[in-house]
PALUM-411685 format. One record per residue: x, y, z of N, C-alpha, C, O, CB in turn; residue in three letters. Coordinates in steps of 0.02 Angstrom, whole numbers, plus 50000, padded with zeros to 5 digits. Each point is the difference from the previous one (the first is absolute). Last residue first. Glycine has a CB too. Example, Ala and Ser with C-alpha at 12.3 -4.5 7.8 and 13.67 -1.06 7.14 Angstrom:
2
506424988850354500425005950003499615005550037500255005550008500344991349884SER499564974650104499555005950000500455006050000500524999950033498534994250029ALA
END
This chain:
227
472794698262505500215001950063499925007250008500165002650053500584988249951UNK497954989749845500465005149999500125002350066499574999350043500105003649849UNK499754971450029499745005950027500515005650002500584998950013498664994350051UNK500704987349752500375001850067499715006150027500015005049965501064989950000UNK497644987249876500305006650000500305001350067499694999050052499495005149863UNK499504975749969500745000550024500265007049986500435001149957499784986450018UNK497505006149974500114996850063500715000650022500134998950059498954993549915UNK500255016449817499685003950050500214997250069500185003750046498854999149876UNK501714985949887500385006250009499705004050055500365003150039499964997149840UNK498584979950062500654998350035500385006950009500305001050053499774986749893UNK497925012749935499854999550070500674998750037500105002350056498694993349920UNK501355005549795499835006550027499905000050074500225004350038499274998449856UNK500874977149976500655003950016499805006850034500355002450045500304992349852UNK497574986450144500295003549943500625003750021500125001850058498754999449891UNK500004984550204499604998649941500235003549935499824997949945499255000650133UNK502654994450122499465004249992499614998549935500264996949954500365011650113UNK500634972150075500165005049948499385004949992499424997850003501374993549935UNK500064994650291499505000649944500195005349952500225005550019498894990750055UNK502264987350095499975006549980499525000949943500144997749945500985003650096UNK499494980050170499715001249929499855007249987499595003150034499894985749968UNK502244996250162499615006249995499785000949924500375000949951500305004650152UNK500394974850086499825001949928499565005850005499525000250038500564988249917UNK501904995950193499445005250006499875002449930500465001649962499865002350158UNK500704971549949500135006349980499435004150017499464997550016501264998749898UNK499394981350141500745001049996500155006549971500595001649991499614986549997UNK497645005150177500194999749928500785000949995500315002150049498515002749912UNK499924996750248500244993249977500174999649929500274994949978499045000450105UNK499995023850048499474995250007500204993449969499584995649988499595013650011UNK502335009850004499824998350072499404995450006499864997650055500595013449979UNK500314996949753500444995350028499824997950065500074994150018500735010449918UNK497325003849890500505002550047500424994450025499764994550012499495014750020UNK498964999149749500354994650034500545002950051500395004549983499414987949911UNK498645022049982499654992949993500364994650039499684995350024499935007749862UNK500015025650091500474995250029499724993250002499584998850043500905010150024UNK499075013949770499714994750045500564995650023500434997949961498455002249980UNK500835026049943500394994950020499644995250046499735002150052501225005449931UNK498785015249826499654995850050500444993750011500234997249950498585007050013UNK502425018949967499584994849970499634996250056500205000350058500614998549843UNK501125016950100499445003749970499524995349969499715001349947501025008450032UNK501424986050140499914998549927499475003649974499975000549938500444989050074UNK500185013550215500645000249960499864999749932500275003849960500334991150124UNK497665001850069500205006949992500645000949959500075005049965499394997150143UNK499804975849940499475003749957500165007249990499905002749946499224989750097UNK502264995050104500154998549927499465002849958500155001949944500464987650084UNK499085013750200500605003149984500154998949925500155004749964500254994050157UNK497914989449984499765007149985500645004149974499945004349956499084995350140UNK501404978149967499514999949942499805007249985499965002049942499584986550090UNK501775008350158500444998549942499545000249937500205002749948500634989850122UNK498135008550140500395006549984500394999249934500025004449958500114998350169UNK498754978349954499535005149975500355006749982499855003349950499254991250120UNK502124988650041499864997649931499545005749966500125002249944499974984550092UNK500315015550193500625001949960499894998549925500195003849956500574993750146UNK497594996350062499945007049973500615002649962499985004749961499274997550135UNK500584976650023499834999349929499905007549970500035001149940499384986750081UNK502015001550189499575005749992499835000449925500425002549963500105003750137UNK500824976049988499675002150059499515005749990499535000850039501464995550020UNK500364996049763499664993950025499545001450062499464997150008501544996149949UNK500465023349948499384999249957499634993850023499404999749991501145006049908UNK501574999050210499515004950011499324999349964499475001150029501495005649990UNK500824978549934499734998750070499485005350020499484998650030501644996050005UNK499965006749746499574994250009499704999650071499404998950009501294995149905UNK500645023449940499695000150067499464995250013499445001650021500855009549979UNK500834990049790500555002950044499825001150074500425001250042499995004349856UNK498804975849907499765005850038500485002650045500234996450044498704999549947UNK501024990649755500184999950072499805005950032499975005449970500954987850010UNK498535002349797500164993050021500315000150069500154994750027500025001849852UNK498055018549954500605001250046500124993350032499534997050027500225015549998UNK498854996449740500174994550047500575002550045500505002449973499144988249944UNK498345021449918500705000950026500134994750052499655000150051500325012649929UNK498414990849794500044996650066500705001450024500494998449966498654992350006UNK499055022849839500654996450016499954996650070499565001550040501105007049888UNK497374997849870500515003950045500634996150010500274996649955498795008750108UNK499004987349814499665005950029500565003750048499855004450040498894989549957UNK501844986049874499605003749961499775006850024499975004949963499744984750000UNK502575001750134499354996549990499585004749959500155005949994499914987650117UNK502755002749973499465003549969499374996349987500044994249978500815012149976UNK501214993350240499704995949944499425004249973499595002650038500734985850013UNK502125015450110499395002349972499744995949949500384998249955499965012250070UNK501394988350204499934999549929499305001849986499564999950042501324991249945UNK501105008650236499345001749970500024998449922500544999949970499255009750122UNK501604989350168499954996949936499285001349972499494998550030501394992550003UNK500605023750138499394996849996499954996749935499995003749951499525004250125UNK502245007350007500074992750025499364996350002499944995150037501005008450030UNK499545019049850499965000250072500084993050027500014998950061499265011249936UNK500734994049773500585003750027500005000150077500505001150033499515006049861UNK498174983549984500584995449998500665003950024500484996950023498954996349876UNK498545019150090499974995250052500604995549997500274998450052498495002149946UNK501055014649828500145003750064499984994650063500435000150044498995011549903UNK499924981049838500715000650006500275003750062500544998850027499435000949852UNK497694998150079500254993550014500805000450005500304996850043498664997849895UNK499895024349997499884998950072500294993550018500294999350054498675007549948UNK501014998549771500505004450035499954999050080500505000250036499415008749864UNK498514980549965500664996849989500535003750034500464997150029499184998749863UNK498205013650104500014993750042500674996549996500234997350050498545001249930UNK500875021249889500045001650077500064993650038500404999450046498905010949944UNK500444987949771500675002250021500035001550079500494998450034499685006649845UNK497764989750030500414993949993500745001850026500314996450039498954999249856UNK499105022550092499894995250056500484993949997500264998050052498515005749950UNK502145018449886499394996149991500014994750060500504998150032499465003749832UNK501375021050188500094993549958499324996749993499595000850045501624997249996UNK499355021950101500095001449936500064994749945500145001249942500305007650113UNK500284987450207499525004849968500185000849929500574998949978499245007450128UNK501404980550071499614996549948499485005249958499654998049953500444990750127UNK501295017050120500494995949951499634996749944500334997349955500445000150141UNK498145015650075500435004449972500514996049949500325002849954499535004950154UNK498594980150028499685003649941500465004749967499955000749939498964998550117UNK501804989250142500014996049944499695003549938500244999349944499734990950134UNK500025021050130500714998549977500014995749934500385001449953500014998950171UNK497545005049978500275005949967500694998749980500235002649948499045004850116UNK499604975950052499725000849932500335005849966500164999849940498724995450096UNK501685001250188500284994649954499795001049933500394999549953499624992650134UNK498915021550069500705002549989500384995249957500365002249955499655003650156UNK497774988149952500015006249956500715002649984500155002149944498765001150107UNK500814978950104499814997849938500055005549946500274999249946499014992550112UNK500865013750172500664996849972499884997549930500445000949958499934995350158UNK497765012749995500505005149979500664997449976500345002949957499145004250121UNK498844978149999499765003549938500495005149979500155000849941498684997350090UNK501524992050179500184995149940499795003649935500395000349953499424988550118UNK499615022750122500765000349991500174995449940500405001649956499855000550173UNK497544997149941500115006849966500795000049984500225001749945498755005150122UNK500314974850052499794999549933500115006249962500154999949941499064992050093UNK501245007650197500524996149963499784999449931500455000149958499894993550141UNK498225016350045500545005049990500524995849956500305002649954499515004650165UNK498314980449948499815005249952500635004649987500125001749942498634998050099UNK501484981850112499964998349931499805005749951500215000149942499514988850102UNK501545014850201499414997749970499944999249927500315003949963499285000850128UNK502195003150076499595004949965499334997549979499545003949990501485001049972UNK500634982450162500045006250029499465004949965499695004150033501584993649995UNK498974979249910499855000150069499935007150025499555001550039501044987649975UNK500135007749764499274997850010499845000550071499475002750015500554989549890UNK502185012150042499575005049977499254998450013499605004050024501284998649890UNK500714980850122500035005050056499565006049986499685002750044501484993649983UNK499144986849808499594997250056499975005450053499475001050030500864986749946UNK501075017549845499325000049978499524998150057499495003350013500924993949871UNK501935001450148499795006450000499295000449982499645003750033501484999849942UNK499904975650009499935001750071499725007150007499575001250042501414991049987UNK499484999349756499434996750029499885002350071499445001150022500764989349905UNK501715017549959499385003249975499424996650028499515003550012501045000049885UNK501474987250159499975006750032499355003049972499625002750040501684999049972UNK499284978349895499884998750059499835006650044499555000250042501164989549937UNK500105011349796499304998050004499804999350075499495002850020500584991049865UNK502075012849993499675003750054499334998650015499665003850033501035004049941UNK500634983049846500354998850060499715003250063500134997950057500835001049870UNK497614992849855500385005750020500354998750068499694997350046499515010349889UNK500194971649912499665005150039500505005750014500614999149999498594992350054UNK501184986949832499785005549958499715006150038499805005049970499984986349943UNK500944988650194500625001949963499825006349952500435004049983500034983250021UNK497895000350126500335005350032500655002449967500275005350019499224990350081UNK499294985549820499655006849983500275005350036499955005749975499044989050003UNK501784982950065500285003249939499665006349979500305004149967500004985049997UNK498824997950214500605002350018500325003949948500255005550012499824985650060UNK498044996049889499845006250029500665004050021500025006149995498844988750044UNK501454988049772499724999450067499845007250018500195004849968500474984450067UNK499545001349703500335003350057499614999050060499404998849995501095009549934UNK499544972849880499695006550017500375002850058500284996650043498594999949916UNK501104981849845500375003250048499705006750012499835003249950501184990550020UNK498314980249938499955007049988500325003550058499944997850058499025001049873UNK501124974649948500025004450062500005007549976500315001849950500374989150119UNK498254985549808500635003950012499925004150065499514999650037500755001149836UNK498344976050064499975007249996500655002850018500334997050043498485003049984UNK500994976249853500015002950066499905007349993500245002749950500484988450094UNK498234994149762500635001350029499945002750070499455001650022500995000449865UNK497675001149910500394994750031500675001850034500265005449985499214987949930UNK498695026050058500114994149962500364994850038500015000150062499995006649840UNK500075014650196499675001349933500144993549958500464999949959499705013750045UNK499854995250277500144994749954499665001649931499395001149998500704990350100UNK500815026750094499404996349980500144995549944500355002149954498945007050084UNK502674996750129499665003349951499354995649979500004993950004501145012049958UNK500194996550280499874996249941499615003449954499535003650018500564986950042UNK501685021950098499314997250005499894995849932500285001349947499255009150132UNK502525004950081499764996349943499344996450015499834998350056501355000449906UNK500355024550125499754993850014499664997049938499795003549954500095000050165UNK501935018349975499624996549944499704993050033500304997250046500545008249852UNK500465009550236499755004849952499534996849946499585003449970501475003250051UNK500404984150170499275001550016499665004549953499445002150012500834996550102UNK502054991049885499955006350030499295002250020499915005250031501084997449904UNK499444977149949500344999550065500015007050039500025000250062500724990249886UNK498395008949831499584996350047500274999150067499635000450050499954994149857UNK501715015849927499425003650020499534997150043499725003250043500425001549862UNK501644983050006500275004950047499445004550023499975001650060501154997949885UNK498394984449893500174996650059500235005450057499834999550059500524989849866UNK499255018549855499424999150036500124996150064499665001450049499724999249845UNK502445002949961499785006650033499324999050035499895003250051500725003849860UNK500214974749966500525001750054499755006250035499995000250061501034995049874UNK497724997549883499874996250056500555001450057499864999450060499564991849861UNK500815019849870499455002250035499834996050062499805002950050499825001249845UNK502174989049968500135007050030499405002750039500085003050054500704999549850UNK498974977849970500454998450059500115006550038499955000450061500664989849878UNK498185010749855499614997850055500414999050060499765001450055499474993649869UNK501715023349908499834992449998499564998950062499965003950047501164992249894UNK498755027649936500524996050030499744992750010499434998249988501065012450072UNK498295009649860500464997949953500604997050031500565000849975499015007749953UNK498255001850154500645002450015500554997549957500535003050002499064998050107UNK498104994249859500005006750014500725002450011500195005449977498674993650071UNK500704977649920499855004549935500065007150009500235003549955499004988550011UNK501054993750220500544998849950499865004249941500435003649975499774984750063UNK498175010750122500515004350027500644999749945500355004849985499214993050149UNK498594987949832499765006949985500605004750020500145004749964498564992650057UNK501604980550034500035000649926499845007549981500345003249960499284984150023UNK500165005350243500685001249983500085001549923500415004149979499944988350119UNK497385014550019500374994249997500685001649978500155005749982498864987949998UNK499185023250150500314998149938500374993050013500194998350056499965014549906UNK498075007550163500234993049997500294998849937499705002249951499484994150124UNK500615029049938499704995250040500324993449993500564999849976498425006450016UNK501635014749896499614995449967499634995450046499564996449975501215004649934UNK500715017250164499745002449942499404995549972499475002449981501685002949999UNK500294988150197499645005350027499555003049941499425001750013501535000750076UNK500634981249863499434997250036499565005250023499394999049999501274991750035UNK501295016449864499584996249947499344997350038499445000849977501664995349949UNK500625014350207499605004949957499554996849953499455002549988501465005150018UNK500544978450111499545003550050499585004849964499394999950010501424999250082UNK500934990949786499474995350013499475002950046499414998849990501404992249993UNK501125021949969499564998849944499404995750010499445001349978501535000249961UNK500645001350233499615005849993499514999749938499425002150002501525003950055UNK500734977349983499434999450047499515006149998499414999350013501344993750059UNK501245007549789499534994949977499414998850051499434998949979501544995749958UNK500235029750039500154993450033499474994649976499415001549996501105004750110UNK499575018249838500524996149963500094992850025500334995949969500245014850010UNK497895006050126499874999749928500454995349960499784997049951499825014450061UNK500074994850235500044993649978499914999449919499894994649973499695002150146UNK500265023650010500624997450019500124993649971500584998349990499375007850108UNK497945005249874500555003049957500714996750017500424999349956498905012050040UNK498774981950129499824999349929500535001949955500154996649952498735005350077UNK501185000850204500324994649973499814998949936500354996349966499764999350133UNK499855029049982499654994050010500404994249971500415000849955498505005450043UNK501095022250036500454994250009499624993650022499814999350058501115008749973UNK498545015549819499744995950054500494993950009500144996549951498625007250024UNK
END
């Protein structure tokens, strides 16, 4: 997938953009610790990013005495750097389908698309424990240019996606998010809950993947249908 996410891997501005996309608002000291470069180097890149309309600054909440510092955050314009290059076309086609065929037909088509996507991913993660499947899926997302990471919890896992490849489409049609949730549940063979959405103002989409009550139940839940 040709995205700016991959094209800017080795550039200083690309590192800052991805860092802010992944973590949300950050101060210069936090960026320095994460990137291992000087405050001066970070400030120089931030000045250019602000001039390009990709980053903006805001006052940090005061924690004790002294002047509050500055936090830096990506603008909406920067989010388009992580979107699919065909997103405008996809949104136009989706809207035309709604006008021509109606929402019921479009929903059926969307369900079929989700099933086909699930089959493609499922073939690449089958035969693994749930933890391995979740982490493998996150790696597959990364290969597509979608920044993702997995956090383990007592009752399962949380898959975080830090950029949306179809942000404009999902902003206009929330059923796209529902399709991804259902698709992920099918891929992993587990219950999945979508708790945070980028399109609702969060800096990430978070999918809670529930761990089966027993390993036996997990084995039953993740059987690839015979052909």
